[in-house]
C-alpha positions as CSV (number, residue, x, y, z in Angstrom):
1,M,-13.4,-38.4,-30.0
2,L,-11.2,-37.7,-27.0
3,N,-11.6,-35.2,-24.1
4,G,-8.9,-33.0,-22.8
5,D,-7.5,-35.8,-20.6
6,G,-7.2,-38.2,-23.5
7,H,-10.2,-40.3,-22.5
8,L,-12.5,-41.8,-25.2
9,V,-15.8,-40.0,-24.9
10,G,-17.4,-40.8,-28.2
11,L,-17.1,-42.2,-31.7
12,L,-17.0,-39.8,-34.6
13,F,-18.7,-41.6,-37.5
14,D,-19.6,-39.0,-40.0
15,G,-18.4,-35.6,-41.1
16,S,-18.0,-33.4,-44.1
17,W,-15.1,-33.7,-46.4
18,E,-14.3,-30.0,-46.0
19,G,-13.8,-30.7,-42.2
20,V,-10.8,-32.8,-42.8
21,M,-8.6,-29.7,-42.9
22,S,-10.2,-28.3,-39.7
23,D,-7.0,-29.0,-37.7
24,I,-5.2,-26.5,-39.9
25,Y,-7.9,-24.1,-40.9
26,Y,-11.2,-24.2,-38.9
27,N,-14.3,-22.8,-40.6
28,P,-17.5,-23.2,-38.5
29,D,-19.6,-22.9,-41.7
30,L,-18.1,-26.0,-43.2
31,V,-17.0,-28.3,-40.4
32,R,-19.8,-30.7,-39.4
33,S,-19.4,-34.0,-37.5
34,I,-21.7,-36.6,-36.1
35,M,-20.7,-38.4,-33.0
36,V,-22.2,-40.9,-30.6
37,D,-21.6,-40.8,-26.9
38,I,-19.4,-43.6,-25.7
39,R,-21.9,-44.4,-22.8
40,Y,-24.5,-45.3,-25.5
41,V,-22.0,-47.4,-27.3
42,L,-21.2,-49.3,-24.1
43,W,-24.9,-49.7,-23.4
44,V,-25.6,-51.2,-26.9
45,M,-22.6,-53.5,-26.5
46,D,-24.0,-54.7,-23.2
47,K,-27.8,-54.9,-24.0
48,Y,-27.9,-55.8,-27.7
49,A,-24.6,-57.2,-28.8
50,G,-24.0,-59.4,-25.8
51,A,-20.4,-58.3,-25.7
52,Q,-19.8,-58.2,-22.0
53,N,-16.4,-59.9,-22.6
54,L,-15.3,-56.8,-24.5
55,I,-16.6,-54.4,-21.9
56,D,-14.8,-56.4,-19.2
57,E,-11.5,-55.8,-21.1
58,L,-12.0,-52.0,-21.0
59,K,-10.7,-49.6,-18.4
60,I,-13.8,-47.5,-17.8
61,I,-13.2,-44.3,-16.0
62,E,-16.2,-42.6,-14.3
63,T,-15.8,-38.8,-14.3
64,A,-17.4,-36.4,-11.8
65,S,-20.0,-35.3,-14.4
66,T,-21.1,-38.8,-15.2
67,S,-21.2,-39.8,-11.5
68,A,-23.3,-36.7,-10.7
69,K,-25.7,-37.6,-13.5
70,S,-26.0,-41.2,-12.3
71,D,-26.6,-39.9,-8.7
72,K,-29.4,-37.6,-10.0
73,K,-31.0,-40.6,-11.9
74,S,-30.8,-42.9,-8.9
75,A,-32.2,-40.1,-6.6
76,K,-35.1,-39.6,-9.0
77,S,-35.6,-43.3,-9.2
78,K,-35.8,-43.6,-5.4
79,V,-38.2,-40.7,-5.2
80,S,-40.5,-42.1,-7.9
81,K,-40.4,-45.6,-6.2
82,S,-41.4,-44.2,-2.8
83,K,-44.5,-42.4,-4.2
């Protein structure tokens, strides 16, 4: 799954056969897809697969929305630690 800038944002791993033609004819009643966020894939690669060597080979781009989310998480973490 790519965003508007062509960056990989997730992996599409399941969908309906009827959805294959959705590039030509889109029907929201038939098209269904299941995707996993690429940040979760990277986390699994790091924590469970021990594939840091693969992660090191990737060019990971942090977008404004992901950095804002991580800033909120770190701010919450700092607040909870100070209590």
